[in-house]
MARZARO-767416 format. One record per residue: x, y, z of N, C-alpha, C in turn; residue in one letter. Coordinates in steps of 0.02 Angstrom, whole numbers, padded with zeros to 5 digits, always signed. Each point is the difference from the previous one (the first is absolute). Example, Ala and Ser with C-alpha at 12.3 -4.5 7.8 and 13.67 -1.06 7.14 Angstrom:
2
+00660-00284+00390-00045+00059+00000+00045+00060+00000A/-00018+00053-00036+00042+00059+00003-00039+00055+00037S/
//
This chain:
405
+04664+00295-02184-00091+00013-00019-00020+00078-00002M/-00020+00037-00015-00015+00066+00037-00066-00006+00020V/+00004+00030+00066-00063+00005+00024-00054+00066-00003R/-00048+00000+00004-00044+00074-00022-00022+00014+00060T/+00022+00069+00020-00027+00041+00056-00096-00022+00011L/-00012-00003+00049-00064-00004-00004-00041+00067+00017P/-00064-00014-00038-00046+00068+00006+00022+00069+00059L/+00004+00049+00003-00027+00050+00015-00075+00010+00035G/-00007+00002+00042-00084+00020+00054-00039+00030-00082L/+00021+00069-00005-00043+00028-00040-00018-00029-00056H/+00059-00038-00050-00030-00029-00032-00033-00054-00001Q/+00023-00043+00051-00036-00051+00002-00097+00006+00017A/+00001+00067+00039-00067-00009+00026-00024+00042-00079L/+00012+00050-00044-00013+00015-00047-00039-00067-00050K/+00047-00043-00017-00001-00048-00006-00072-00045+00003I/-00009+00009+00079-00027-00042+00029-00070+00037-00034T/-00010+00048+00007-00049+00072-00002-00031-00008-00077I/+00035+00005-00060-00022-00013-00045-00016-00055-00045D/+00001-00052+00049+00006-00074-00034-00078-00025+00004R/-00017+00051+00079-00065-00038+00044-00048+00057-00034V/-00055-00046-00011-00044+00050-00059-00065-00012+00077D/-00026+00059+00014-00064-00021+00053-00054-00043-00047P/-00044-00036+00038-00059-00051-00010-00053+00023-00046L/-00034-00015-00027-00067+00020-00032-00045+00014+00054P/-00033+00064-00011-00059+00033+00011-00047-00028+00039S/-00049+00026+00041-00067-00058+00012-00028+00094+00012K/-00074-00011-00008-00072+00050+00027-00011-00048+00067Q/-00018+00073+00056-00011-00049+00068-00047+00082+00018V/-00045-00039+00033-00052+00050+00045+00043+00057+00038E/+00010+00066+00010+00063+00036+00013+00013-00018+00057L/-00051-00001+00092+00043-00043+00035+00038-00052+00011L/+00004-00039-00045+00035-00069-00011+00044-00018-00028D/+00013+00077-00057+00086+00030-00004+00018+00029+00051G/-00003+00024+00045+00065+00013+00067+00040-00054-00002L/+00089+00042+00012+00041-00034+00003+00024-00051-00065D/-00054+00017-00077+00035+00002-00072+00043+00063-00003H/+00032-00015-00046+00025+00062-00053-00035+00000-00075A/-00023+00046+00004-00045+00040-00060+00026-00018-00077L/-00030-00028-00069+00023-00031-00022-00009+00060-00056A/-00025+00064+00010-00008+00062-00049-00011+00033+00033A/+00011+00077-00051+00001+00063+00037-00095-00001+00004D/+00005+00060+00032-00065-00029+00046-00051+00079-00024M/-00035+00034-00044-00002+00043-00006-00086+00005+00007I/-00009+00083+00027-00054+00021+00030-00063-00010-00034A/-00060-00019+00009-00042-00001-00034-00066+00048+00033R/+00042+00038+00042-00070+00017+00014+00024+00073+00038V/-00027+00066+00010+00045+00075+00052-00012-00026+00081H/+00037-00027+00039-00026+00011+00080+00034+00074+00027S/-00030+00024+00049-00092-00006-00008-00024+00016-00079P/-00060-00005-00002-00034+00020-00076+00008+00057+00025S/-00016+00037+00062-00041+00098-00027+00042+00019+00076I/+00010+00050-00039+00022+00066+00074-00019-00037+00072D/-00010-00020+00027-00025-00011+00071+00028+00034+00056A/-00042+00033+00035+00011+00012+00095+00065-00052+00045S/+00048+00011+00023+00023-00021+00055-00012+00021+00047M/-00068+00035+00021-00007-00003+00066-00088+00020-00012K/-00032+00013+00061-00047-00003+00035-00014+00093-00009D/-00038+00030-00046+00019+00065+00030-00041+00059-00080G/+00027+00045-00018-00046+00022-00053+00024+00038-00053Y/-00010-00037-00078+00014+00024-00049-00016+00070+00006A/+00074+00058-00029-00014+00067-00001+00046+00029-00057V/-00013+00047-00005+00023+00061-00061+00072-00002+00011I/+00057-00024+00026+00040+00024+00044+00019+00081-00029S/-00012+00046-00008+00021+00064-00017-00041+00020+00063S/-00061-00004+00005-00044+00030+00037-00017-00029+00093E/+00049-00039+00015+00036-00012+00038+00029+00025+00020V/+00071+00025-00043+00066+00014+00017+00035+00049+00051A/-00042+00038+00046+00006+00051+00053-00021-00041+00039Q/-00057-00059+00020-00025-00028+00057+00043-00022+00045A/-00031+00025+00055+00045+00023+00064-00048-00027+00071S/+00022-00011+00051-00033-00020+00054-00032+00069+00023S/+00039+00065-00026-00034+00064+00015-00018+00053-00037D/+00023-00053-00076-00037+00038-00042-00041-00061-00036H/-00066-00032+00009-00026-00081-00007-00013+00042-00080P/-00036-00041-00035-00057+00004-00073-00048-00035+00013V/-00055+00019-00037-00043-00037+00003-00030-00008-00068R/-00025-00059-00011-00012-00019-00047-00060-00063-00007L/-00027+00019-00063-00086-00065+00005+00002-00065-00020K/+00001-00041+00066+00007-00070-00012-00049-00011-00034W/-00021-00042-00097-00051-00023-00034+00008-00077+00019I/+00020-00024+00007-00016-00070-00025+00061-00048+00033D/-00016-00078+00016+00051-00055+00038+00014-00042-00065V/+00077-00015+00004+00020-00041-00060+00034-00064+00036L/-00004-00067+00009+00025-00044+00017+00031-00031-00042A/+00065-00053+00026+00012-00046-00064-00042-00052-00049A/+00000+00010-00051-00030-00032-00027-00089+00019-00038G/+00006+00057+00025-00058+00052-00026+00031+00037-00058D/-00050-00030-00057+00032+00028-00086-00059+00067-00017D/-00031+00028+00064-00036+00064-00033+00050+00056-00028R/-00040+00027-00023+00028+00082-00047-00008+00047+00042S/+00064+00024+00023-00033+00057+00065+00073+00057-00012I/-00021+00058+00009+00033+00055-00016+00001+00045+00044R/+00085+00034+00030+00030+00025+00041-00011+00085-00050V/-00052+00045+00037+00031+00057-00040-00005+00069+00056T/+00006+00016-00008+00043+00086+00019-00043-00010+00080P/+00042+00011+00038-00045-00002+00091-00026-00050+00032R/+00000-00061-00039-00017-00075+00022+00059-00035-00001T/-00034-00047+00059+00039-00067-00005-00038-00058+00016A/+00039-00061-00032-00044-00074+00020+00029-00039+00034V/-00036-00019+00063+00044-00048+00043+00009-00094-00026R/+00067+00007+00001+00031-00072-00073+00011-00026+00065V/-00001-00084+00002+00050-00047+00064+00048-00023-00059L/+00042-00025+00056+00059-00042-00019-00024-00030-00065T/+00015-00026-00061+00018-00001-00052-00058+00022-00048G/-00045+00029-00005-00056+00056-00021+00047+00025-00063A/-00035-00005-00053+00025+00040-00051-00004+00073+00018C/+00033+00028-00038-00005+00054+00010-00031+00034-00039I/-00055+00067+00016-00073+00027-00028+00052+00047-00044P/-00031-00002-00062+00048+00052-00065-00019+00084+00051S/+00072+00054-00038-00020+00037+00016+00059+00019+00077G/-00019-00052+00039+00061+00003+00056+00055-00025-00029A/+00081+00038+00066+00077-00040-00037+00014+00003+00084N/-00017-00008+00052+00020-00013+00051-00075-00040+00039A/+00072-00026+00071-00067-00024+00059+00007+00023+00062V/-00037+00041+00036+00026+00017+00072-00029-00057+00047V/+00057-00003+00029-00037-00064+00053-00028+00023+00035A/-00054-00066+00035-00058+00035+00023+00029+00026+00096E/+00056-00024+00000+00037+00045+00091-00005+00057-00004E/+00008+00041-00082+00034+00077+00011-00096+00010-00032F/-00057-00011+00007-00063+00025-00042-00018-00013+00102T/-00087+00039-00022-00037-00014+00053-00067+00009-00060E/-00070-00008+00033-00058-00010-00049-00030+00034+00039T/-00039+00058-00039-00070+00015+00042-00061-00003-00037K/-00038-00039-00005-00076-00020-00055+00049+00006-00064D/-00015+00039-00036+00022-00024-00062+00052+00049-00037D/+00063+00024+00061+00054+00024-00015+00060-00048+00037V/+00048+00008-00031+00059-00013+00024+00059+00063+00026V/+00027-00015+00045+00050+00039+00006+00056-00005+00002I/+00063+00012-00035+00053-00016-00027+00064+00046+00060V/+00028-00048+00040+00061+00028+00035+00049-00016-00029Y/+00020-00015-00052+00065+00003-00050+00023-00019-00046K/+00045+00044-00051+00006+00019-00069+00014-00101+00006H/-00033-00004-00085+00033-00072-00059+00031+00037-00050A/+00045-00025-00018+00026+00018-00047-00023-00053-00056E/-00014+00014-00079-00006-00061-00055+00003-00042+00038P/-00020-00076-00016+00033-00051+00009-00022-00033+00052G/+00039+00037+00050-00036-00030+00074-00053-00025+00003R/+00025-00077+00025-00033-00040+00013-00045-00033-00035N/+00042+00002-00083-00025-00035-00032+00041-00049-00016I/-00010-00063-00034+00026-00057-00026-00020-00002-00088L/+00040+00032-00005-00032+00004-00091-00005-00075-00056F/-00043-00009-00037-00009-00020-00056+00083-00045-00022K/+00015-00088+00002+00040-00001-00021+00076+00023+00041S/-00018+00012+00040+00042+00012+00055+00066-00068+00021S/-00046-00049+00005+00047-00055+00032-00005-00052-00060D/-00046+00020-00067+00022-00060-00040-00033+00047-00057V/+00028+00000-00044-00028+00023-00076-00004-00025-00080A/-00068-00001-00025-00007-00075-00051+00067+00011-00068V/+00040-00081+00011+00041+00011-00030+00068+00007-00017G/+00000+00008+00095+00071+00004+00063+00018-00051-00012E/+00071-00044-00008+00051-00055+00051-00001+00021+00068V/-00059-00028+00024+00013-00010+00080+00036-00059+00020V/+00017-00044-00035+00049-00040+00014+00037-00045-00054C/+00073+00001+00014+00040-00059-00034-00025-00045-00014K/+00038-00054-00046+00006-00056-00001+00059-00015+00049K/-00013-00057+00003+00035-00017+00064-00016+00023+00068G/-00032+00044+00029-00011+00025+00059-00030-00050+00024T/+00026-00022+00053-00041-00041+00051-00049+00042+00047L/-00076-00053-00005-00061+00003+00014+00029+00013+00064V/-00052+00061+00034+00028-00008+00081-00090+00048+00019T/-00029-00003+00060-00064+00035+00020+00033+00046-00008P/+00026+00044-00018-00014+00078-00022+00002-00016-00074G/+00020-00032-00011-00002+00003-00104-00055-00053-00019I/-00038-00030+00055-00047-00003-00034-00076+00034-00008A/+00013+00056+00071-00062+00026+00006+00017+00061-00051G/+00063+00019-00035+00014+00049-00054-00045-00022-00060M/+00043-00076+00015-00054-00020-00106-00081-00021-00008L/-00021+00012+00083-00073+00006-00006-00037+00026-00006A/+00049+00064+00044-00039+00078-00036+00040-00007-00051A/+00029+00007-00037+00006-00020-00075-00038-00016-00053A/-00043-00034+00018-00052-00046-00010+00003-00063-00015G/+00052-00054+00026-00002-00035-00013-00025-00040+00064Y/-00014-00084-00024-00036-00052+00050+00038-00066-00025D/+00043-00014-00072+00034-00047+00001+00062+00009-00038R/+00084-00010+00017+00055+00007-00041+00035-00058+00000I/+00051+00026-00044+00043-00046-00037+00058-00003+00059P/+00018-00065+00027+00072+00009+00034+00021-00058-00013V/+00062-00018-00003+00039-00061-00026-00003-00037+00046V/+00003-00074-00022+00000-00064+00044+00050+00011+00057K/-00027-00044+00066+00071-00023+00046+00015-00053-00022R/+00093+00033-00002+00007-00086-00011+00003-00052+00044P/-00001-00051-00037+00029-00066+00061+00072-00015+00017S/+00009-00013+00060+00069+00003-00011+00008-00064+00034V/+00039-00071-00045+00035-00042+00034+00071-00005+00056A/-00005-00007+00055+00076+00018+00035+00006-00074+00006I/+00058-00025-00040+00008-00059+00023+00075-00004+00047V/+00008-00039+00036+00059+00005+00077+00013-00073-00027A/+00077-00007-00015+00028-00049-00021+00057-00031+00068T/+00020-00071+00002+00047+00006+00042-00007-00082+00048G/+00025-00043-00009-00027-00046+00056-00009+00020+00073D/+00024+00040+00018+00009+00028+00090-00047+00032-00017E/-00040+00011-00048-00056+00066+00031-00080-00014+00006V/-00026+00017+00046-00065-00035+00021-00026+00030+00008V/-00104+00010-00031-00024+00016+00017-00018+00044+00064A/-00029+00046+00005-00019+00031+00068-00058-00046+00010P/-00013-00013+00049-00064-00062+00029+00023-00108+00022G/+00039+00017-00040+00026-00080-00007+00063-00016+00058Q/+00009-00063+00008+00043+00012+00059+00073+00002-00034P/+00031+00024+00068+00072+00016-00040+00052-00019+00030L/+00025-00086-00020+00043-00026-00010+00083+00032+00034P/+00046-00013+00030+00078+00022+00027+00006-00009-00090D/+00042+00058+00006+00041+00042-00054-00043+00022-00060G/-00078-00009+00001-00040+00039-00027-00019+00084+00001K/-00025+00021-00040-00014+00080+00038-00057+00013-00058L/-00059+00025+00059-00028+00043-00040-00011+00052-00075Y/-00025-00021-00028-00001+00051-00046+00002+00104-00040A/+00029+00014+00069-00021+00055+00003-00005+00049-00056S/+00066-00015-00047-00003+00042-00042-00069+00007-00045N/-00039-00026-00004-00065-00040-00034-00054+00053+00027M/+00010-00016+00074-00070+00038+00011+00011+00082+00015T/+00081-00002+00012+00011+00092-00024-00024+00031-00068T/+00039-00046-00046-00042+00037-00078-00063-00007+00008L/-00019-00059+00026-00097-00002-00019-00020+00057+00036G/+00023+00033+00050-00022+00067+00050+00007+00049-00040G/+00042-00002-00039+00031+00069-00035-00042+00002-00054W/-00030-00044-00044-00046-00020-00055-00068+00023+00035C/-00027-00027+00046-00057+00013+00034-00018+00053+00020R/+00058+00043+00023-00006+00056+00012-00024+00069-00065R/+00063-00024-00047-00055+00042-00077-00071-00043-00016Y/-00027-00037+00027-00070-00038-00017+00027-00062-00069R/+00066-00011+00004+00020-00058-00061-00044-00068+00034L/-00035-00044-00041-00012-00061+00015+00071-00029+00011R/+00020-00068+00034+00022-00044+00022-00006-00049-00005T/+00069-00066-00042-00031-00040+00006+00052-00040+00041H/+00037-00034+00069+00045-00022+00018+00034-00093+00015L/+00054+00026-00026+00001-00099+00005+00073+00001+00003D/+00005-00074+00038+00065-00021+00030+00047-00052-00039V/+00060-00006-00040+00011-00051-00053+00055-00030+00034V/+00048-00040+00009+00051-00044-00008+00048+00004-00026K/+00071+00006+00007+00047+00020-00061-00025-00091-00051D/-00011+00019-00020-00023-00065-00067-00033+00021-00058D/+00038-00004-00054+00003+00017-00067-00083-00019-00040F/-00016-00048+00014-00066-00015-00007-00062+00029+00014T/+00025+00015+00083-00087+00033+00043+00033+00068-00040A/+00038+00041+00015+00006+00052-00030-00004+00020-00069L/-00013-00037-00042-00001+00006-00074-00060-00010-00003H/-00057-00039+00054-00056+00000-00018-00058+00044+00050R/+00026+00034+00047-00015+00059+00031-00005+00035-00048V/+00073+00027-00012+00013+00047-00036-00045+00029-00093L/-00009-00066-00027-00025-00005-00053-00097+00000+00003K/-00015-00002+00068-00094+00013+00011+00014+00068+00025N/+00047+00006+00050-00006+00094+00019-00020+00058-00078C/+00069-00041-00035-00012+00046-00073-00079+00005-00034A/-00025-00059+00010-00071-00008-00040-00026+00013+00039E/-00008+00013+00052-00055+00025+00066+00004+00067+00020T/+00050+00025+00015+00027+00069+00030+00017+00037-00041A/+00024+00058+00008-00003+00066-00032+00063+00033-00006D/+00022-00019+00074+00082+00004+00008+00018-00051+00059A/+00081+00005-00012+00024-00085+00021+00054+00059+00047I/+00017-00014+00058+00045-00007+00046+00012-00039+00050V/+00095-00044-00030-00007-00030+00047+00061+00030+00038T/+00012-00046+00081+00039-00003+00043+00047-00046+00017S/+00065+00033-00005+00056-00062-00018+00008-00050-00023G/+00056-00011+00001+00026-00043-00061+00025+00047-00059G/+00025+00034+00004-00006+00062-00048+00081+00009-00025A/+00063-00019+00035+00037+00006-00036+00048-00054-00011W/+00049-00054-00024+00032-00037-00051+00012-00053+00033T/-00008-00028+00043+00017-00048+00035-00025-00082+00003G/+00016-00051+00004-00043-00058+00019-00073-00022-00020D/-00015+00045+00062-00075-00002+00007-00033+00075+00006R/+00016+00047-00041+00005+00051-00028-00041-00018-00062D/-00090-00027-00008-00033-00017-00052-00014+00059-00056L/-00026+00054+00046-00058+00042-00049+00034+00003-00053V/+00044+00038-00008+00018+00055-00075-00002-00068-00036A/+00046-00074+00007-00019-00044-00043-00064-00032-00026K/-00040+00009+00037-00053-00031-00012-00036+00038-00032V/-00017+00069+00009-00014+00052-00045+00027+00005-00070L/+00072-00023-00010+00051-00023-00046-00042-00047-00062D/-00024-00059+00058-00040-00063-00048-00080+00032-00020R/-00022+00028+00033-00062+00030+00005+00009+00068-00069L/+00055+00015-00027+00010+00045-00062-00018+00086+00034G/+00011-00004+00061-00012+00080+00011+00047+00046-00050W/-00041+00064+00020+00049+00038-00030+00066+00050+00059Q/+00039-00025+00013+00043+00051+00037+00004+00052-00025K/+00017+00068+00041-00003+00079-00011+00073+00005+00032S/+00009-00027+00071+00070-00014+00055-00014-00038+00052F/+00071-00037+00011-00009-00028+00063+00062+00006+00059H/-00010+00055+00023+00064+00052+00054+00012+00073-00039R/-00018+00014+00063-00018+00086-00021+00074+00038+00058I/+00013+00049-00008+00053+00040+00064-00041+00034+00030R/-00030-00050+00053-00031+00032+00045+00006-00052+00077I/+00017+00033+00059+00007-00039+00053-00017+00005+00070G/-00047-00023+00028+00000-00070-00022-00057-00004-00038P/+00004-00085-00039-00060-00005-00043+00024-00003-00075G/+00089+00010+00004+00023-00037-00060-00037-00042-00071K/+00002-00042+00044-00031-00064-00027-00087+00009-00050A/-00019+00053+00009-00058+00032-00053-00008-00035-00044V/-00071-00042-00050+00022-00016-00068-00076+00025-00032G/-00018+00010-00055-00058+00040-00014-00006-00038-00087F/-00051-00010-00015-00006-00053-00074-00067+00027+00000G/-00029-00024-00063-00062-00048-00027-00001-00067-00022M/-00070-00015+00047-00004-00074-00004-00100-00004-00066L/-00008-00018-00027-00069+00007-00025-00026+00077-00004N/+00052+00060-00038-00028+00046+00022-00028+00028+00069Q/+00033-00061+00059-00020+00045+00081+00088+00016+00012K/-00006+00059+00047+00048+00009+00040+00034-00052+00044P/+00061-00019+00003+00006-00015+00070+00071+00020+00030V/-00008-00021+00039+00056+00056+00054+00050-00094+00052F/+00041+00020-00022+00030-00053+00019+00042+00033+00066I/+00015-00016+00089+00000+00047+00037+00072-00052+00058L/+00066+00019+00007+00032-00042+00047-00027-00012+00078P/+00003-00040+00036-00046-00029+00041+00058+00034+00084G/+00040+00017+00003+00026+00062+00055-00055+00030+00021G/-00030-00001+00059-00060+00046-00007+00018+00070-00025P/+00036+00042+00043+00025+00079-00036+00009-00005-00067P/+00027-00041-00019+00025-00021-00086-00087+00006-00046S/-00033-00037+00045-00079-00020-00036-00059+00061+00009N/+00030+00021+00057-00068+00063+00002+00029+00052-00052L/+00061+00025-00006+00024+00042-00026+00004+00003-00087M/+00018-00062-00026-00018+00000-00060-00058-00029-00008G/-00065-00012+00040-00063+00014-00016-00011+00059+00022F/+00027+00064+00037-00048+00065-00011+00022+00045-00079L/+00074+00004-00012+00034+00027-00017-00004-00032-00102Q/-00028-00071+00013-00013-00013-00068-00058-00032-00023I/-00036-00034+00044-00043-00036-00029-00060+00012+00037A/-00021+00063+00063-00052+00030+00009-00016+00037-00041L/+00053+00050-00055-00018+00045-00027-00034-00025-00075P/+00026-00054-00011-00011-00031-00047-00083-00034-00010G/-00001-00013+00073-00086-00024+00008-00027+00032-00001L/+00001+00068+00022-00044+00077+00012-00005+00009-00086L/+00064-00018-00042-00010+00043-00056-00051-00057-00022K/-00010-00032+00015-00055-00086-00030-00057+00024+00025L/-00028+00018+00043-00047+00008+00027-00017+00079-00027A/+00025+00043-00029+00000+00068-00049+00014+00054+00048G/+00023-00002+00059+00011+00054+00039+00072+00051-00045H/-00021+00069+00018+00045+00052-00033+00074-00004+00028T/-00029-00005+00078+00073+00003+00031+00018-00056+00033H/+00048-00031-00016+00017-00045+00002+00075-00027+00070T/-00004+00053+00003+00085-00016+00066-00056+00005+00064G/+00057-00002+00047-00035+00003+00075+00013+00076+00008L/-00039+00022+00045-00014+00076+00006+00073+00027+00025P/+00033+00071-00033+00057+00007+00023+00000+00084+00055V/+00019-00017+00025+00004+00067+00059+00064+00016+00038I/+00009+00090+00005+00093+00003+00020-00029-00017+00076N/+00078-00024+00031+00024-00006+00049+00071+00012+00038A/+00020+00016+00047+00066+00029+00014+00029-00065+00041R/+00070-00034-00011+00020-00039+00007+00028-00011+00092L/-00013-00024+00025+00026-00011+00075+00063-00002+00018A/+00013-00048-00059+00100-00025+00009+00017+00005-00066S/+00065-00013-00032+00028-00021-00044-00030-00058-00020E/+00013-00004-00086-00025-00069-00023+00042-00019-00068L/+00004-00036+00010+00103-00052-00043-00022-00046-00041T/+00003+00003-00068-00030-00065-00001+00087-00042-00048G/-00007-00037-00046+00046-00031-00014+00043+00011-00064R/-00038+00005-00046+00005-00016-00076-00031+00068-00019Y/+00061+00072-00020-00005+00054-00039-00060-00024-00072A/-00006-00071-00037-00052+00003-00034-00053-00029+00007D/-00014-00029+00047-00053-00022+00039-00058+00044+00024W/-00064-00005+00018-00061+00036+00023+00016-00054+00048T/+00015+00033+00090-00017-00024+00033-00068+00025+00053Q/-00052-00063+00039-00021+00022+00029-00032-00014+00081F/-00004+00046+00018-00014-00006+00083-00053+00007+00022I/-00021-00036+00055-00058+00005+00022-00010+00047+00082Y/-00048+00021+00011+00010+00046+00050-00076+00005+00032G/+00015+00063+00039-00062+00006+00025-00010+00087+00004T/-00050+00040+00015+00011+00062-00019-00055+00010+00080L/+00034+00071+00033-00024+00043+00058-00014+00090-00026E/-00050+00000+00028-00002+00095-00007+00053+00024+00003K/+00016+00048-00048+00053+00062+00033-00003+00048-00028D/-00043+00034+00000+00014+00075-00005-00048-00022-00113G/+00040+00051-00046-00037+00020-00037+00005-00077-00072D/+00081-00034+00034+00003-00082-00029-00030-00049+00058A/-00016-00052-00020+00030-00050+00058+00047-00052-00004P/+00040-00014+00048+00049-00027+00018+00005-00050-00019L/+00050-00043-00047+00002-00068-00003+00049-00030+00011F/-00003-00045+00073+00057-00037+00039+00004-00089-00044R/+00050-00018-00004+00027-00062-00055-00033-00043+00058S/-00029-00077-00035+00001-00047+00060+00043-00082-00027L/+00059+00043-00033+00051-00049-00032+00026-00039+00066A/-00005+00025+00071+00021-00060+00056-00046-00028-00002D/-00043-00009-00010-00069-00051+00006+00001-00037-00027K/-00025-00068+00031+00000-00052-00038-00036+00003-00085S/-00007-00073-00030-00029+00012-00055-00075+00017+00012R/-00038-00036+00006-00070-00020+00011-00018+00078+00044L/+00026-00006+00063-00004+00084+00045+00004+00059-00053R/+00057+00011-00029+00008+00072-00039-00045-00002-00068S/-00022-00042-00020-00079-00024-00062-00053+00054+00044M/-00012-00055+00052-00066+00021+00030+00004+00068+00031A/+00054+00054+00041-00020+00006+00013+00007+00078-00040E/+00056-00013-00075-00003+00056-00034-00053+00029-00027A/-00010+00079-00010-00048+00028-00009+00043+00032-00069Q/+00039+00016-00006+00031+00014-00066+00051-00010-00030A/+00031+00010-00051+00050-00035-00033+00062+00071-00053V/+00060-00019+00047+00052+00070-00034+00033-00047-00075V/+00000+00044-00038+00047-00046-00069+00086+00037+00006A/+00034-00013+00008+00081+00008-00007+00025+00004-00061I/-00014+00049-00051-00015-00003-00083+00067-00019-00035P/+00006-00042-00061+00039+00004-00027+00053+00064-00004E/+00064-00026-00006+00050+00067+00012-00002+00033+00054G/-00013-00030+00066-00004+00018+00056+00012-00058+00049E/+00061+00011+00052-00002-00041+00041+00000+00020+00084T/-00010+00078-00005-00040+00030+00065-00026+00046-00006M/-00064-00030+00057-00060+00057+00006+00020+00059+00072L/+00029+00039+00005+00018+00021+00068-00062+00024+00042P/-00007-00003+00063-00042+00024+00042-00035+00050+00025A/-00050+00014-00021-00027+00088+00012-00035-00001-00063G/+00034-00029-00049-00018+00025-00066-00076-00041-00033S/-00031+00043-00035-00068-00008-00016-00020-00043-00063I/-00013-00069-00012-00022-00033-00053-00037-00023+00005V/-00028-00018-00058-00080-00038-00037+00007-00043+00045P/-00032-00043+00035-00048-00058+00022-00051-00012-00015V/+00000-00097-00042-00067-00030+00012-00028-00024+00047Q/-00076+00040-00003-00022-00029+00062-00037-00057+00016S/-00020-00062+00040+00005-00073-00004-00065+00017+00045L/-00035+00040-00012-00073+00027+00058-00057+00029-00038E/
//
């Protein structure tokens, strides 16, 4: 029998991203859209600012008239009026005159600069100017922040407080966002116990499930956690229900082909459309992906390092695509390797957990390979990949790392 080589990481990730579509959109109040992905390009409805506005308390002037102003040679202008923010009176600056303007006030016609008041002095109806102001000085021009018809945010942009403020300036009080996915995380195994329950000898708490739930919550994905024994009927019932009630399913454990590795067998019975099950990464080779009831399903192995790595490299990008994110991977930065990193197979991608330390222009990556499994995962701040085609990364080299913070 000819054995087919498992997919490489990039091919598996592309298949995942291509098969997952974002959830439908909904209209929400602007602040309710925080941490959601925009479901459409957002086009400015108004100019912001809507006028040429003063950026300082000072005097609106004709720039050429104060071009030679200095402390030794001040320029005297007639002060004719005052404008405050929101004042819509029509006032004109004519030669040898100035209008006092407060921050945010409309620049009066005829003026093309504002002299900050700390460079002026007033006596009766005269303002004495001690410093020049070139054209445009201290003026925030109309539409300099946002212009009508401009795309201020692209589809898929994550709504942050700053983005929300810009959208408000662009004329929005309600926005279309992609619904947040609900993710069913199912831990399997007779030896697995849900946190908070008594722990008999020979059992262990579902730390994988908790870690995965934590990552989902970090990205504001809604989660439902469940622990199921190695029982075909029970697992069939739970996964069938998850496919009806959740937007995505992540299984933890039971991912391989042993007698008690039931996940793939149950999914086959339920009629899922498998895309792959096993890829060339380490740890995490037993990761699988497919669709059930048109919803993405991610199979993760039970070993903690493999479980998390399969989630970070395949499941998390798929879930973020489901949530409408444009950038579906972990953030990537460059770091310098503190020591040589070696891999086992040239045709696999091998990942190594590590920490980051400040060290000049690029942070220093230190491997956690000598730590226990859970401790290395708990302390890890970044992940380095030894890519396919390479088995060693030399100490001191600058490489891209995935940030876990």
